C-alpha positions in Angstrom: 42.4 38.3 -1.7 43.3 41.3 0.5 45.7 44.2 0.9 49.2 44.1 -0.5 51.9 41.4 -0.5 53.9 43.3 2.1 50.9 43.7 4.4 49.9 40.1 4.0 53.5 39.0 4.7 53.4 41.0 7.9 50.2 39.2 8.9 51.4 35.7 8.3 55.0 36.2 9.6 53.7 37.7 12.8 51.3 34.8 13.1 54.1 32.3 12.6 56.2 34.0 15.2 53.3 34.0 17.6 52.8 30.3 17.1 56.4 29.6 17.9 56.4 31.9 20.9 53.5 29.7 22.3 55.0 26.4 21.3 58.7 26.9 21.4 59.7 30.3 22.9 63.4 29.5 22.5 63.0 29.8 18.7 63.8 33.4 17.9 65.5 33.3 14.4 64.0 34.0 11.0 66.0 32.4 8.2 65.9 33.7 4.7 68.3 34.3 1.8 70.2 37.5 1.3 68.9 37.8 -2.3 65.3 37.6 -1.3 63.0 40.4 -2.5 63.9 43.4 -0.2 60.3 44.1 1.1 60.3 40.6 2.6 63.5 41.2 4.4 62.3 44.6 5.6 59.1 43.1 7.0 61.1 40.3 8.7 63.5 42.8 10.2 60.7 45.0 11.5 58.9 42.1 13.0 62.1 40.9 14.5 62.5 44.1 16.3 59.0 43.9 17.7 59.2 40.3 18.7 62.8 40.1 19.9 63.8 37.9 17.0 66.8 38.0 14.7 67.0 37.7 10.9 69.7 35.3 9.6 70.5 35.6 5.9 72.0 32.8 3.9 74.1 33.6 0.8 73.9 30.3 -1.1 70.6 28.4 -1.5 72.3 25.1 -0.9 73.3 26.3 2.6 69.7 26.9 3.7 69.1 23.5 5.3 72.2 23.8 7.4 71.1 27.2 8.6 68.0 25.7 10.2 68.8 25.0 13.9 67.2 24.6 17.3 66.7 28.4 17.5 65.0 28.8 14.1 61.4 29.9 14.3 60.6 30.5 10.6 62.1 29.8 7.2 60.9 32.6 4.9 61.6 32.3 1.2 60.3 33.4 -2.2 59.5 30.4 -4.3 61.1 32.0 -7.4 64.1 34.2 -6.6 63.5 37.5 -8.3 67.2 38.1 -9.1 68.2 34.7 -10.4 64.9 33.3 -11.6 65.8 30.2 -9.5 62.9 27.9 -8.5 63.3 26.7 -4.9 62.2 23.1 -4.1 59.4 24.1 -1.8 58.7 20.5 -0.7 62.3 19.8 0.2 62.9 23.1 2.0 59.6 23.0 3.9 60.5 19.4 5.0 63.9 20.7 6.2 62.2 23.5 8.1 59.8 21.1 9.8 62.5 18.6 10.6 64.3 21.5 12.5 61.1 22.5 14.3 60.5 25.7 12.2 57.5 26.9 10.2 57.7 27.5 6.4 56.5 30.9 5.0 56.5 31.2 1.2 56.1 34.3 -1.0 54.6 33.3 -4.4 54.9 36.8 -6.0 57.1 35.5 -8.7 55.6 32.1 -9.2 51.8 32.1 -8.8 50.4 32.1 -12.3 53.8 31.3 -13.9 54.7 27.8 -12.5 52.7 25.1 -10.8 52.2 25.6 -7.0 51.1 23.0 -4.5 51.1 24.5 -1.1 49.4 21.6 0.8 51.4 18.9 -1.0 54.7 20.8 -0.5 54.2 21.4 3.2 53.8 25.2 3.4 52.5 26.6 6.6 51.8 30.1 5.3 51.9 31.8 1.9 51.4 35.2 0.3 51.6 36.5 -3.2 50.5 39.3 -5.5 47.6 39.6 -8.0 49.0 42.2 -10.3 51.7 40.2 -12.0 51.2 36.7 -13.4 47.6 36.5 -12.2 46.8 39.3 -14.6 45.2 41.7 -12.2 47.1 44.8 -13.3 48.6 47.6 -11.3 47.0 48.0 -7.8 45.4 44.5 -7.8 45.0 43.1 -4.3 47.4 40.4 -3.1 46.5 37.0 -1.6 47.1 35.2 1.7 47.0 31.4 2.4 47.2 29.7 5.8 47.3 26.0 6.4 44.0 24.9 8.0 45.8 23.5 11.0 47.1 27.0 11.9 44.1 29.1 10.8 42.1 29.3 14.1 45.0 29.3 16.6 45.6 33.1 16.8 44.5 36.6 16.0 46.3 38.0 13.0 48.0 41.3 14.0 45.8 43.7 11.9 42.4 42.9 13.5 40.1 45.0 11.3 36.4 44.9 11.1 36.3 42.7 8.0 38.1 40.0 9.9 35.5 40.1 12.7 33.2 37.1 13.2 30.2 39.4 12.8 31.4 42.6 11.1 28.0 44.2 10.7 27.0 43.7 14.4 29.4 46.6 15.1 30.3 45.4 18.6 33.0 47.2 20.4 35.1 44.1 21.1 36.9 42.0 18.5 36.0 38.3 17.9 38.0 36.8 15.0 36.1 35.1 12.2 36.8 31.4 11.8 39.5 30.3 9.4 41.1 32.4 6.7 38.4 35.1 6.9 40.1 36.6 10.0 43.0 37.6 7.7 40.8 40.3 6.1 41.3 43.7 7.6 39.5 46.7 6.1 37.0 47.2 3.2 38.1 45.5 0.0 39.0 47.3 -3.3 35.9 46.2 -5.2 37.0 47.7 -8.6 40.4 46.1 -8.4 38.9 42.8 -7.4 36.7 42.9 -10.4 39.6 43.5 -12.7 41.5 40.7 -11.1 38.5 38.4 -11.6 38.7 39.2 -15.4 42.4 38.4 -15.4 41.8 35.1 -13.7 39.2 34.0 -16.3 42.0 33.4 -18.7 43.3 30.6 -16.5 39.9 28.9 -16.6 39.9 28.9 -20.4 43.5 27.8 -20.8 44.6 24.2 -21.3 46.7 22.5 -18.7 50.4 22.0 -19.3 50.8 19.2 -21.9 47.5 19.8 -23.5 
């Protein structure tokens, strides 16, 4: 849990583009849908300008697989479309992205806490989401970030703050990233907001699973 959904999307999308620049520098296109939540598109457009990439928007969800080509670096989608309430098939679309040589970045802001999510099983590479909505954290709750373990240690995330350092309280002048997902932390965490989010999540521990 850290920062906001927009900031975390910036981190993981930048990481995905860095991976592709190392592995397949000819891949310079980010594919998303035109009806995606605007902040996701703004972050992608901003990173595209910084990384020399282009954002390609698809109008119809059924056209997404055909939009994934030899130049596609990343498929970036929100699992539940905020306009239509449509639930994307994460497994099928992640598989389509991988078949085309692209990475799959998923925003769970409108699904985490509302519908079942299986990031590993469904082939996600990176994911972000918010804590204030269906996870019951309330206004100002921190967001979350998830990175598939196979990617976690391959790069620095772009916001290399002291909480992502391997030894933050050593106060060394040079940055050494912490192992795994810890390197995605940046600055000091909002302790009060984290406590409130913890209370909101307790309801899930007490709830029965779907079907009783």
